LUMBATI-172232 format. One record per residue: residue number from 1; chain; x, y, z of N, C-alpha, C in turn; residue in three letters. Coordinates in nm, 4 decimals. Layout:
BEGIN
+-----+-------+----------+----------+----------+----------+----------+----------+----------+----------+----------+------+
:  nr : kette :     n_xx :     n_yy :     n_zz :    ca_xx :    ca_yy :    ca_zz :     c_xx :     c_yy :     c_zz : rest :
+-----+-------+----------+----------+----------+----------+----------+----------+----------+----------+----------+------+
: NUM :     A :        X :        Y :        Z :        X :        Y :        Z :        X :        Y :        Z :  ALA :
...
+-----+-------+----------+----------+----------+----------+----------+----------+----------+----------+----------+------+
REM end
This chain:
BEGIN
+-----+-------+----------+----------+----------+----------+----------+----------+----------+----------+----------+------+
:  nr : kette :     n_xx :     n_yy :     n_zz :    ca_xx :    ca_yy :    ca_zz :     c_xx :     c_yy :     c_zz : rest :
+-----+-------+----------+----------+----------+----------+----------+----------+----------+----------+----------+------+
:   1 :     A :   0.0817 :  -0.1189 :   0.0010 :   0.0014 :   0.0029 :  -0.0044 :   0.0855 :   0.1252 :  -0.0047 :  MET :
:   2 :     A :   0.0680 :   0.2180 :  -0.0854 :   0.1468 :   0.3412 :  -0.0952 :   0.1189 :   0.4360 :   0.0082 :  SER :
:   3 :     A :   0.2140 :   0.5309 :   0.0277 :   0.1871 :   0.6351 :   0.1297 :   0.0649 :   0.7212 :   0.1017 :  THR :
:   4 :     A :   0.0444 :   0.7502 :  -0.0254 :  -0.0675 :   0.8380 :  -0.0670 :  -0.1939 :   0.7618 :  -0.0304 :  ILE :
:   5 :     A :  -0.2029 :   0.6328 :  -0.0697 :  -0.3354 :   0.5642 :  -0.0383 :  -0.3549 :   0.5560 :   0.1127 :  SER :
:   6 :     A :  -0.2531 :   0.5422 :   0.1913 :  -0.2636 :   0.5238 :   0.3373 :  -0.3160 :   0.6684 :   0.3886 :  THR :
:   7 :     A :  -0.2520 :   0.7700 :   0.3308 :  -0.2964 :   0.9048 :   0.3721 :  -0.4434 :   0.9254 :   0.3324 :  LEU :
:   8 :     A :  -0.4785 :   0.8875 :   0.2079 :  -0.6131 :   0.9021 :   0.1708 :  -0.7153 :   0.8401 :   0.2621 :  ARG :
:   9 :     A :  -0.6804 :   0.7269 :   0.3135 :  -0.7676 :   0.6569 :   0.4086 :  -0.7962 :   0.7349 :   0.5345 :  LYS :
:  10 :     A :  -0.6969 :   0.8169 :   0.5811 :  -0.7119 :   0.8821 :   0.7109 :  -0.7344 :   1.0335 :   0.6973 :  PHE :
:  11 :     A :  -0.6857 :   1.1013 :   0.5962 :  -0.6787 :   1.2459 :   0.5960 :  -0.8207 :   1.3076 :   0.6036 :  ALA :
:  12 :     A :  -0.9151 :   1.2670 :   0.5143 :  -1.0432 :   1.3275 :   0.5206 :  -1.1242 :   1.3025 :   0.6494 :  THR :
:  13 :     A :  -1.1179 :   1.1724 :   0.7026 :  -1.1864 :   1.1497 :   0.8257 :  -1.1286 :   1.2257 :   0.9388 :  PRO :
:  14 :     A :  -0.9903 :   1.2421 :   0.9399 :  -0.9297 :   1.3203 :   1.0443 :  -0.9710 :   1.4631 :   1.0330 :  LEU :
:  15 :     A :  -0.9704 :   1.5127 :   0.9120 :  -1.0144 :   1.6504 :   0.8943 :  -1.1585 :   1.6848 :   0.9388 :  THR :
:  16 :     A :  -1.2427 :   1.5916 :   0.9054 :  -1.3870 :   1.6082 :   0.9494 :  -1.3980 :   1.5913 :   1.0961 :  VAL :
:  17 :     A :  -1.3316 :   1.4879 :   1.1518 :  -1.3396 :   1.4698 :   1.2969 :  -1.2864 :   1.5858 :   1.3761 :  GLY :
:  18 :     A :  -1.1717 :   1.6379 :   1.3394 :  -1.1134 :   1.7512 :   1.4081 :  -1.1994 :   1.8723 :   1.3915 :  THR :
:  19 :     A :  -1.2477 :   1.8882 :   1.2743 :  -1.3437 :   2.0021 :   1.2438 :  -1.4620 :   1.9957 :   1.3377 :  PHE :
:  20 :     A :  -1.5236 :   1.8827 :   1.3587 :  -1.6410 :   1.8736 :   1.4437 :  -1.6099 :   1.9114 :   1.5832 :  LEU :
:  21 :     A :  -1.4879 :   1.8593 :   1.6374 :  -1.4543 :   1.8957 :   1.7769 :  -1.4332 :   2.0380 :   1.7910 :  VAL :
:  22 :     A :  -1.3546 :   2.0946 :   1.7023 :  -1.3156 :   2.2461 :   1.7168 :  -1.4352 :   2.3290 :   1.6871 :  THR :
:  23 :     A :  -1.5198 :   2.2824 :   1.5916 :  -1.6445 :   2.3640 :   1.5698 :  -1.7396 :   2.3647 :   1.6811 :  GLY :
:  24 :     A :  -1.7622 :   2.2474 :   1.7385 :  -1.8548 :   2.2434 :   1.8570 :  -1.7973 :   2.3149 :   1.9731 :  VAL :
:  25 :     A :  -1.6767 :   2.2884 :   2.0094 :  -1.6105 :   2.3477 :   2.1320 :  -1.5986 :   2.5049 :   2.1075 :  THR :
:  26 :     A :  -1.5742 :   2.5467 :   1.9808 :  -1.5596 :   2.6850 :   1.9566 :  -1.6973 :   2.7552 :   1.9717 :  GLY :
:  27 :     A :  -1.8048 :   2.6960 :   1.9237 :  -1.9397 :   2.7430 :   1.9384 :  -1.9809 :   2.7557 :   2.0817 :  THR :
:  28 :     A :  -1.9606 :   2.6519 :   2.1600 :  -1.9892 :   2.6566 :   2.3022 :  -1.9060 :   2.7648 :   2.3726 :  LEU :
:  29 :     A :  -1.7818 :   2.7786 :   2.3322 :  -1.6954 :   2.8831 :   2.3911 :  -1.7534 :   3.0214 :   2.3618 :  TRP :
:  30 :     A :  -1.7959 :   3.0380 :   2.2463 :  -1.8605 :   3.1625 :   2.2032 :  -1.9795 :   3.2041 :   2.2976 :  TYR :
:  31 :     A :  -2.0557 :   3.1027 :   2.3330 :  -2.1736 :   3.1322 :   2.4194 :  -2.1292 :   3.1085 :   2.5700 :  PHE :
:  32 :     A :  -2.0018 :   3.1227 :   2.5967 :  -1.9506 :   3.1258 :   2.7344 :  -1.9821 :   2.9952 :   2.8131 :  HIS :
:  33 :     A :  -1.9907 :   2.8820 :   2.7361 :  -2.0013 :   2.7574 :   2.7947 :  -1.8622 :   2.6842 :   2.7779 :  ILE :
:  34 :     A :  -1.7781 :   2.7084 :   2.8781 :  -1.6402 :   2.6691 :   2.8708 :  -1.6052 :   2.5843 :   2.9963 :  VAL :
:  35 :     A :  -1.5503 :   2.4695 :   2.9660 :  -1.4907 :   2.3843 :   3.0701 :  -1.3475 :   2.3702 :   3.0449 :  THR :
:  36 :     A :  -1.2705 :   2.3212 :   3.1476 :  -1.1273 :   2.3047 :   3.1270 :  -1.1069 :   2.1933 :   3.0237 :  ASP :
:  37 :     A :  -1.1866 :   2.0916 :   3.0180 :  -1.1726 :   1.9850 :   2.9251 :  -1.2078 :   2.0368 :   2.7844 :  ILE :
:  38 :     A :  -1.3133 :   2.1189 :   2.7694 :  -1.3544 :   2.1736 :   2.6459 :  -1.2481 :   2.2702 :   2.5862 :  GLY :
:  39 :     A :  -1.1852 :   2.3473 :   2.6689 :  -1.0803 :   2.4368 :   2.6300 :  -0.9577 :   2.3582 :   2.5807 :  ARG :
:  40 :     A :  -0.9250 :   2.2518 :   2.6569 :  -0.8117 :   2.1623 :   2.6178 :  -0.8421 :   2.1017 :   2.4897 :  TRP :
:  41 :     A :  -0.9657 :   2.0454 :   2.4675 :  -1.0030 :   1.9787 :   2.3469 :  -0.9873 :   2.0786 :   2.2307 :  LEU :
:  42 :     A :  -1.0393 :   2.1951 :   2.2457 :  -1.0411 :   2.2971 :   2.1406 :  -0.8965 :   2.3238 :   2.0995 :  HIS :
:  43 :     A :  -0.8143 :   2.3418 :   2.2001 :  -0.6713 :   2.3900 :   2.1660 :  -0.5969 :   2.2679 :   2.0967 :  GLU :
:  44 :     A :  -0.5989 :   2.1562 :   2.1632 :  -0.5205 :   2.0375 :   2.1152 :  -0.5772 :   1.9813 :   1.9912 :  ILE :
:  45 :     A :  -0.7007 :   1.9634 :   1.9805 :  -0.7618 :   1.9085 :   1.8664 :  -0.7512 :   2.0127 :   1.7469 :  ILE :
:  46 :     A :  -0.7525 :   2.1372 :   1.7805 :  -0.7307 :   2.2435 :   1.6817 :  -0.5850 :   2.2316 :   1.6152 :  GLY :
:  47 :     A :  -0.4848 :   2.1972 :   1.6996 :  -0.3593 :   2.1703 :   1.6477 :  -0.3562 :   2.0526 :   1.5594 :  LEU :
:  48 :     A :  -0.4255 :   1.9429 :   1.6018 :  -0.4366 :   1.8186 :   1.5246 :  -0.5121 :   1.8511 :   1.3955 :  ALA :
:  49 :     A :  -0.6061 :   1.9444 :   1.4001 :  -0.6743 :   1.9761 :   1.2767 :  -0.5829 :   2.0353 :   1.1745 :  MET :
:  50 :     A :  -0.4835 :   2.1194 :   1.2172 :  -0.3854 :   2.1752 :   1.1257 :  -0.3050 :   2.0645 :   1.0469 :  MET :
:  51 :     A :  -0.2758 :   1.9612 :   1.1269 :  -0.2051 :   1.8490 :   1.0696 :  -0.2881 :   1.7734 :   0.9699 :  ILE :
:  52 :     A :  -0.4129 :   1.7516 :   1.0118 :  -0.5143 :   1.6749 :   0.9233 :  -0.5401 :   1.7598 :   0.7934 :  ALA :
:  53 :     A :  -0.5500 :   1.8876 :   0.8048 :  -0.5805 :   1.9731 :   0.6894 :  -0.4522 :   1.9727 :   0.6026 :  VAL :
:  54 :     A :  -0.3335 :   1.9764 :   0.6570 :  -0.2094 :   1.9651 :   0.5885 :  -0.1945 :   1.8300 :   0.5097 :  GLY :
:  55 :     A :  -0.2301 :   1.7270 :   0.5681 :  -0.2305 :   1.5916 :   0.4993 :  -0.3398 :   1.5923 :   0.3900 :  LEU :
:  56 :     A :  -0.4463 :   1.6540 :   0.4110 :  -0.5570 :   1.6559 :   0.3118 :  -0.5078 :   1.7394 :   0.1985 :  HIS :
:  57 :     A :  -0.4422 :   1.8470 :   0.2219 :  -0.3866 :   1.9336 :   0.1087 :  -0.2757 :   1.8565 :   0.0316 :  LEU :
:  58 :     A :  -0.1950 :   1.7832 :   0.0976 :  -0.0863 :   1.7026 :   0.0273 :  -0.1569 :   1.6072 :  -0.0680 :  VAL :
:  59 :     A :  -0.2562 :   1.5399 :  -0.0215 :  -0.3226 :   1.4380 :  -0.0979 :  -0.3900 :   1.4971 :  -0.2184 :  ILE :
:  60 :     A :  -0.4513 :   1.6171 :  -0.1971 :  -0.5404 :   1.6836 :  -0.2978 :  -0.4727 :   1.8066 :  -0.3553 :  ASN :
:  61 :     A :  -0.3345 :   1.8081 :  -0.3661 :  -0.2716 :   1.9216 :  -0.4054 :  -0.3135 :   1.9831 :  -0.5455 :  TRP :
:  62 :     A :  -0.3291 :   1.8894 :  -0.6416 :  -0.3641 :   1.9340 :  -0.7795 :  -0.5043 :   2.0003 :  -0.7758 :  ARG :
:  63 :     A :  -0.5923 :   1.9394 :  -0.7106 :  -0.7300 :   2.0011 :  -0.7009 :  -0.7283 :   2.1291 :  -0.6296 :  ALA :
:  64 :     A :  -0.6478 :   2.1415 :  -0.5196 :  -0.6242 :   2.2709 :  -0.4460 :  -0.5723 :   2.3767 :  -0.5355 :  PHE :
:  65 :     A :  -0.4769 :   2.3485 :  -0.6156 :  -0.4127 :   2.4425 :  -0.6993 :  -0.5183 :   2.4983 :  -0.8049 :  LEU :
:  66 :     A :  -0.6120 :   2.4214 :  -0.8382 :  -0.7179 :   2.4635 :  -0.9376 :  -0.8009 :   2.5819 :  -0.8729 :  ASN :
:  67 :     A :  -0.8093 :   2.5841 :  -0.7441 :  -0.8876 :   2.6901 :  -0.6793 :  -0.8283 :   2.8270 :  -0.7013 :  TYR :
:  68 :     A :  -0.6981 :   2.8355 :  -0.7253 :  -0.6251 :   2.9582 :  -0.7542 :  -0.6594 :   3.0171 :  -0.8933 :  PHE :
:  69 :     A :  -0.7296 :   2.9399 :  -0.9763 :  -0.7696 :   2.9792 :  -1.1087 :  -0.9101 :   3.0410 :  -1.1081 :  LYS :
:  70 :     A :  -0.9796 :   3.0206 :  -0.9892 :  -1.1151 :   3.0732 :  -0.9817 :  -1.1175 :   3.1981 :  -0.8923 :  ARG :
:  71 :     A :  -1.1636 :   3.3120 :  -0.9533 :  -1.1576 :   3.4414 :  -0.8913 :  -1.2288 :   3.4428 :  -0.7513 :  PRO :
:  72 :     A :  -1.3473 :   3.3816 :  -0.7506 :  -1.4226 :   3.3928 :  -0.6232 :  -1.3477 :   3.3076 :  -0.5107 :  VAL :
:  73 :     A :  -1.3029 :   3.1998 :  -0.5438 :  -1.2322 :   3.1082 :  -0.4458 :  -1.1040 :   3.1862 :  -0.4064 :  ALA :
:  74 :     A :  -1.0325 :   3.2526 :  -0.4933 :  -0.9152 :   3.3262 :  -0.4592 :  -0.9480 :   3.4410 :  -0.3669 :  LEU :
:  75 :     A :  -1.0511 :   3.5181 :  -0.3983 :  -1.0893 :   3.6240 :  -0.3078 :  -1.1210 :   3.5801 :  -0.1692 :  VAL :
:  76 :     A :  -1.1966 :   3.4665 :  -0.1585 :  -1.2369 :   3.4133 :  -0.0286 :  -1.1171 :   3.3779 :   0.0499 :  VAL :
:  77 :     A :  -1.0158 :   3.2960 :  -0.0123 :  -0.9008 :   3.2510 :   0.0548 :  -0.8133 :   3.3643 :   0.0966 :  MET :
:  78 :     A :  -0.7970 :   3.4671 :   0.0095 :  -0.7189 :   3.5814 :   0.0478 :  -0.7839 :   3.6644 :   0.1624 :  ILE :
:  79 :     A :  -0.9169 :   3.6740 :   0.1488 :  -0.9939 :   3.7405 :   0.2539 :  -0.9715 :   3.6697 :   0.3940 :  GLY :
:  80 :     A :  -0.9790 :   3.5471 :   0.3983 :  -0.9592 :   3.4803 :   0.5228 :  -0.8177 :   3.4870 :   0.5792 :  PHE :
:  81 :     A :  -0.7283 :   3.4921 :   0.4835 :  -0.5806 :   3.5057 :   0.5146 :  -0.5610 :   3.6437 :   0.5783 :  LEU :
:  82 :     A :  -0.6219 :   3.7545 :   0.5116 :  -0.6094 :   3.8878 :   0.5590 :  -0.6697 :   3.9010 :   0.6976 :  ALA :
:  83 :     A :  -0.7844 :   3.8382 :   0.7186 :  -0.8601 :   3.8428 :   0.8466 :  -0.7721 :   3.7798 :   0.9567 :  LEU :
:  84 :     A :  -0.7091 :   3.6657 :   0.9269 :  -0.6265 :   3.5980 :   1.0267 :  -0.5030 :   3.6842 :   1.0567 :  THR :
:  85 :     A :  -0.4369 :   3.7354 :   0.9582 :  -0.3151 :   3.8221 :   0.9823 :  -0.3630 :   3.9519 :   1.0573 :  ILE :
:  86 :     A :  -0.4659 :   4.0124 :   1.0113 :  -0.5172 :   4.1296 :   1.0747 :  -0.5467 :   4.1193 :   1.2221 :  GLY :
:  87 :     A :  -0.5941 :   3.9951 :   1.2639 :  -0.6314 :   3.9666 :   1.4033 :  -0.5134 :   3.9675 :   1.4861 :  GLY :
:  88 :     A :  -0.3964 :   3.9528 :   1.4311 :  -0.2750 :   3.9525 :   1.5137 :  -0.1792 :   4.0716 :   1.4911 :  TYR :
:  89 :     A :  -0.2063 :   4.1510 :   1.3821 :  -0.1232 :   4.2619 :   1.3557 :  -0.1895 :   4.3929 :   1.4011 :  VAL :
:  90 :     A :  -0.3188 :   4.4065 :   1.3968 :  -0.3883 :   4.5285 :   1.4437 :  -0.3754 :   4.5394 :   1.5916 :  MET :
:  91 :     A :  -0.3597 :   4.6646 :   1.6342 :  -0.3453 :   4.6907 :   1.7847 :  -0.4880 :   4.6667 :   1.8420 :  PRO :
:  92 :     A :  -0.4874 :   4.6103 :   1.9637 :  -0.6171 :   4.5806 :   2.0254 :  -0.6777 :   4.6917 :   2.0879 :  GLU :
:  93 :     A :  -0.6043 :   4.7771 :   2.1482 :  -0.6684 :   4.8844 :   2.2322 :  -0.7443 :   4.8374 :   2.3502 :  GLY :
:  94 :     A :  -0.8232 :   4.9176 :   2.4064 :  -0.9089 :   4.8705 :   2.5173 :  -1.0278 :   4.7911 :   2.4640 :  GLU :
:  95 :     A :  -1.0628 :   4.6811 :   2.5323 :  -1.1727 :   4.6039 :   2.4937 :  -1.2973 :   4.6775 :   2.5470 :  GLN :
:  96 :     A :  -1.3883 :   4.7039 :   2.4479 :  -1.5148 :   4.7609 :   2.4943 :  -1.6137 :   4.7256 :   2.3881 :  SER :
:  97 :     A :  -1.7438 :   4.7458 :   2.4188 :  -1.8504 :   4.7134 :   2.3389 :  -1.8584 :   4.5634 :   2.3118 :  GLY :
:  98 :     A :  -1.9638 :   4.5231 :   2.2391 :  -1.9804 :   4.3913 :   2.2089 :  -2.0300 :   4.3102 :   2.3306 :  GLY :
:  99 :     A :  -2.0719 :   4.1918 :   2.3223 :  -2.1116 :   4.1069 :   2.4243 :  -2.2379 :   4.1595 :   2.4923 :  GLY :
: 100 :     A :  -2.2843 :   4.0784 :   2.5817 :  -2.4107 :   4.1237 :   2.6479 :  -2.3791 :   4.2003 :   2.7765 :  ARG :
: 101 :     A :  -2.4337 :   4.3165 :   2.7888 :  -2.4058 :   4.4118 :   2.9030 :  -2.4376 :   4.3464 :   3.0408 :  PRO :
: 102 :     A :  -2.5489 :   4.2760 :   3.0382 :  -2.5920 :   4.2127 :   3.1648 :  -2.4920 :   4.1148 :   3.2172 :  GLY :
: 103 :     A :  -2.4341 :   4.0384 :   3.1194 :  -2.3250 :   3.9363 :   3.1542 :  -2.2040 :   4.0114 :   3.2041 :  LEU :
: 104 :     A :  -2.1632 :   4.1195 :   3.1414 :  -2.0492 :   4.1957 :   3.1844 :  -2.0679 :   4.2472 :   3.3213 :  ALA :
: 105 :     A :  -2.1894 :   4.2971 :   3.3546 :  -2.2291 :   4.3538 :   3.4882 :  -2.2140 :   4.2376 :   3.5883 :  ALA :
: 106 :     A :  -2.2648 :   4.1186 :   3.5623 :  -2.2664 :   4.0135 :   3.6568 :  -2.1237 :   3.9645 :   3.6865 :  VAL :
: 107 :     A :  -2.0363 :   3.9631 :   3.5800 :  -1.8955 :   3.9247 :   3.5925 :  -1.8229 :   4.0306 :   3.6767 :  GLN :
: 108 :     A :  -1.8490 :   4.1576 :   3.6499 :  -1.7841 :   4.2644 :   3.7350 :  -1.8288 :   4.2510 :   3.8794 :  LEU :
: 109 :     A :  -1.9541 :   4.2292 :   3.9037 :  -1.9983 :   4.2093 :   4.0458 :  -1.9252 :   4.0883 :   4.1054 :  LEU :
: 110 :     A :  -1.9013 :   3.9949 :   4.0286 :  -1.8370 :   3.8681 :   4.0796 :  -1.7016 :   3.8887 :   4.1311 :  GLY :
: 111 :     A :  -1.6316 :   3.9977 :   4.0917 :  -1.4985 :   4.0318 :   4.1321 :  -1.4929 :   4.1084 :   4.2713 :  THR :
: 112 :     A :  -1.6130 :   4.1543 :   4.3119 :  -1.6173 :   4.2313 :   4.4309 :  -1.6376 :   4.1490 :   4.5499 :  LYS :
: 113 :     A :  -1.5748 :   4.1903 :   4.6662 :  -1.5923 :   4.1117 :   4.7897 :  -1.7302 :   4.1374 :   4.8493 :  ASP :
: 114 :     A :  -1.7771 :   4.0534 :   4.9444 :  -1.9062 :   4.0698 :   5.0066 :  -1.9186 :   4.1983 :   5.0834 :  LEU :
: 115 :     A :  -1.8061 :   4.2406 :   5.1466 :  -1.8140 :   4.3686 :   5.2210 :  -1.8460 :   4.4903 :   5.1271 :  ALA :
: 116 :     A :  -1.7982 :   4.4864 :   5.0038 :  -1.8233 :   4.5886 :   4.9021 :  -1.9610 :   4.5786 :   4.8528 :  THR :
: 117 :     A :  -2.0149 :   4.4657 :   4.8386 :  -2.1494 :   4.4481 :   4.7864 :  -2.2602 :   4.4637 :   4.8939 :  LEU :
: 118 :     A :  -2.2283 :   4.4392 :   5.0175 :  -2.3301 :   4.4345 :   5.1244 :  -2.4085 :   4.5631 :   5.1319 :  ALA :
: 119 :     A :  -2.3608 :   4.6904 :   5.1196 :  -2.4524 :   4.7998 :   5.1271 :  -2.5591 :   4.7976 :   5.0176 :  PRO :
: 120 :     A :  -2.5346 :   4.7452 :   4.9093 :  -2.6330 :   4.7348 :   4.8046 :  -2.7601 :   4.6578 :   4.8551 :  VAL :
: 121 :     A :  -2.7318 :   4.5628 :   4.9434 :  -2.8356 :   4.4782 :   5.0019 :  -2.8787 :   4.5165 :   5.1394 :  PHE :
: 122 :     A :  -2.8384 :   4.6447 :   5.1728 :  -2.8666 :   4.6990 :   5.3125 :  -2.8155 :   4.6102 :   5.4292 :  ASP :
: 123 :     A :  -2.6960 :   4.5650 :   5.4040 :  -2.6402 :   4.4738 :   5.5109 :  -2.4896 :   4.5157 :   5.5345 :  MET :
: 124 :     A :  -2.4360 :   4.4422 :   5.6361 :  -2.2921 :   4.4562 :   5.6524 :  -2.2252 :   4.3411 :   5.5749 :  THR :
: 125 :     A :  -2.0941 :   4.3471 :   5.5633 :  -2.0282 :   4.2350 :   5.4969 :  -2.0412 :   4.1106 :   5.5692 :  GLY :
: 126 :     A :  -2.0270 :   4.1173 :   5.7050 :  -2.0449 :   3.9909 :   5.7937 :  -2.1803 :   3.9363 :   5.7811 :  ASP :
: 127 :     A :  -2.2840 :   4.0200 :   5.7759 :  -2.4227 :   3.9774 :   5.7599 :  -2.4493 :   3.9037 :   5.6334 :  ASP :
: 128 :     A :  -2.3898 :   3.9637 :   5.5226 :  -2.4046 :   3.9076 :   5.3991 :  -2.3275 :   3.7727 :   5.3907 :  LEU :
: 129 :     A :  -2.2131 :   3.7641 :   5.4496 :  -2.1418 :   3.6376 :   5.4559 :  -2.2149 :   3.5354 :   5.5248 :  ALA :
: 130 :     A :  -2.2775 :   3.5645 :   5.6395 :  -2.3582 :   3.4723 :   5.7198 :  -2.4761 :   3.4211 :   5.6348 :  ALA :
: 131 :     A :  -2.5395 :   3.5131 :   5.5601 :  -2.6485 :   3.4679 :   5.4733 :  -2.5994 :   3.3777 :   5.3618 :  LYS :
: 132 :     A :  -2.4785 :   3.3968 :   5.3097 :  -2.4287 :   3.3098 :   5.2068 :  -2.3948 :   3.1763 :   5.2655 :  MET :
: 133 :     A :  -2.3487 :   3.1709 :   5.3934 :  -2.3141 :   3.0381 :   5.4559 :  -2.4444 :   2.9597 :   5.4715 :  VAL :
: 134 :     A :  -2.5574 :   3.0255 :   5.5169 :  -2.6808 :   2.9559 :   5.5334 :  -2.7302 :   2.9068 :   5.3883 :  VAL :
: 135 :     A :  -2.7056 :   2.9761 :   5.2887 :  -2.7476 :   2.9358 :   5.1552 :  -2.6606 :   2.8279 :   5.1024 :  ALA :
: 136 :     A :  -2.5562 :   2.7920 :   5.1695 :  -2.4780 :   2.6728 :   5.1209 :  -2.3313 :   2.7095 :   5.0674 :  GLY :
: 137 :     A :  -2.3028 :   2.8372 :   5.0858 :  -2.1667 :   2.8811 :   5.0476 :  -2.0865 :   2.8758 :   5.1770 :  TYR :
: 138 :     A :  -2.0363 :   2.7601 :   5.2175 :  -1.9759 :   2.7341 :   5.3468 :  -1.8523 :   2.8198 :   5.3787 :  ALA :
: 139 :     A :  -1.7810 :   2.8572 :   5.2801 :  -1.6593 :   2.9364 :   5.3028 :  -1.6762 :   3.0870 :   5.3006 :  ASN :
: 140 :     A :  -1.7912 :   3.1314 :   5.3001 :  -1.8241 :   3.2748 :   5.2791 :  -1.7653 :   3.3578 :   5.3990 :  ALA :
: 141 :     A :  -1.6974 :   3.4600 :   5.3615 :  -1.6503 :   3.5575 :   5.4558 :  -1.6675 :   3.6959 :   5.3926 :  GLN :
: 142 :     A :  -1.6612 :   3.8011 :   5.4814 :  -1.6822 :   3.9392 :   5.4233 :  -1.5762 :   3.9709 :   5.3180 :  ALA :
: 143 :     A :  -1.4639 :   3.9043 :   5.3222 :  -1.3569 :   3.9343 :   5.2220 :  -1.3566 :   3.8405 :   5.1019 :  THR :
: 144 :     A :  -1.4499 :   3.7466 :   5.1012 :  -1.4711 :   3.6537 :   4.9803 :  -1.5382 :   3.7324 :   4.8710 :  SER :
: 145 :     A :  -1.4814 :   3.7021 :   4.7410 :  -1.5598 :   3.7497 :   4.6295 :  -1.6639 :   3.6569 :   4.5884 :  THR :
: 146 :     A :  -1.7527 :   3.7053 :   4.5043 :  -1.8533 :   3.6166 :   4.4563 :  -1.8055 :   3.5040 :   4.3725 :  VAL :
: 147 :     A :  -1.6878 :   3.5359 :   4.2936 :  -1.6237 :   3.4407 :   4.2133 :  -1.5593 :   3.3296 :   4.2976 :  ILE :
: 148 :     A :  -1.5038 :   3.3729 :   4.4103 :  -1.4410 :   3.2769 :   4.5078 :  -1.5428 :   3.1757 :   4.5577 :  ASP :
: 149 :     A :  -1.6649 :   3.2212 :   4.5726 :  -1.7733 :   3.1451 :   4.6293 :  -1.8470 :   3.0582 :   4.5265 :  LEU :
: 150 :     A :  -1.8756 :   3.1240 :   4.4100 :  -1.9560 :   3.0573 :   4.3098 :  -1.8895 :   3.0080 :   4.1909 :  ALA :
: 151 :     A :  -1.7653 :   3.0525 :   4.1702 :  -1.7014 :   3.0263 :   4.0434 :  -1.7309 :   3.1315 :   3.9439 :  GLY :
: 152 :     A :  -1.6656 :   3.1166 :   3.8294 :  -1.6707 :   3.2251 :   3.7281 :  -1.7819 :   3.2017 :   3.6267 :  ALA :
: 153 :     A :  -1.8545 :   3.0878 :   3.6275 :  -1.9547 :   3.0609 :   3.5240 :  -2.0699 :   3.1689 :   3.5542 :  GLN :
: 154 :     A :  -2.1222 :   3.2298 :   3.4494 :  -2.2303 :   3.3279 :   3.4659 :  -2.3530 :   3.2763 :   3.5407 :  PRO :
: 155 :     A :  -2.3990 :   3.1526 :   3.5167 :  -2.5175 :   3.1081 :   3.5891 :  -2.4884 :   3.0870 :   3.7369 :  ASN :
: 156 :     A :  -2.3631 :   3.0448 :   3.7786 :  -2.3304 :   3.0293 :   3.9162 :  -2.3274 :   3.1665 :   3.9797 :  ALA :
: 157 :     A :  -2.2703 :   3.2620 :   3.9114 :  -2.2635 :   3.3944 :   3.9618 :  -2.4115 :   3.4559 :   3.9790 :  LEU :
: 158 :     A :  -2.4992 :   3.4351 :   3.8867 :  -2.6294 :   3.4835 :   3.9045 :  -2.6990 :   3.4122 :   4.0216 :  LEU :
: 159 :     A :  -2.6857 :   3.2818 :   4.0342 :  -2.7408 :   3.2148 :   4.1524 :  -2.6928 :   3.2833 :   4.2789 :  ASN :
: 160 :     A :  -2.5605 :   3.3063 :   4.2953 :  -2.5079 :   3.3607 :   4.4184 :  -2.5627 :   3.4995 :   4.4412 :  ALA :
: 161 :     A :  -2.5719 :   3.5787 :   4.3335 :  -2.6276 :   3.7183 :   4.3579 :  -2.7704 :   3.7145 :   4.3873 :  LEU :
: 162 :     A :  -2.8471 :   3.6141 :   4.3334 :  -2.9879 :   3.5949 :   4.3673 :  -3.0016 :   3.5680 :   4.5215 :  GLU :
: 163 :     A :  -2.9159 :   3.4775 :   4.5742 :  -2.9187 :   3.4503 :   4.7131 :  -2.9051 :   3.5841 :   4.7960 :  VAL :
: 164 :     A :  -2.8112 :   3.6642 :   4.7546 :  -2.7886 :   3.7867 :   4.8308 :  -2.9067 :   3.8815 :   4.8169 :  MET :
: 165 :     A :  -2.9797 :   3.8796 :   4.7154 :  -3.0923 :   3.9774 :   4.6958 :  -3.2156 :   3.9312 :   4.7727 :  ALA :
: 166 :     A :  -3.2230 :   3.8058 :   4.8164 :  -3.3361 :   3.7595 :   4.8875 :  -3.3311 :   3.7973 :   5.0325 :  LYS :
+-----+-------+----------+----------+----------+----------+----------+----------+----------+----------+----------+------+
REM end
């Protein structure tokens, strides 16, 4: 069996499989559904995808070269290349805008300690910490942040803030 026929056997299935993993994990990441395993899968399988696509190109080199004769295909490929390069060459500046404002507010509140948030709920930091302990956040202290207690996931933060508001 030749090297090309062996590559043919694996290149396309590897390309499709790695695309599925990176596509699904990337989509979940976009919606802020991120786990440590999901992040690892996205990064590592993304690297594997580069290898799979490289193998796919080696096998289909002649067909790939034909795309450079088609103006639409050429414009699309150059556009994506420019987009990729631009994402790393353009200065970032301050991050602002975009995203959901409510989520940004919840995440900002999550970085504040209970003593800072307590006046909003007409309590002291110690009173708010005691309320959090009763609600199941066993390690709550006036110096604890909401993220310390609930984690950084938006739903967990919202649940902790809801406990505070009751």
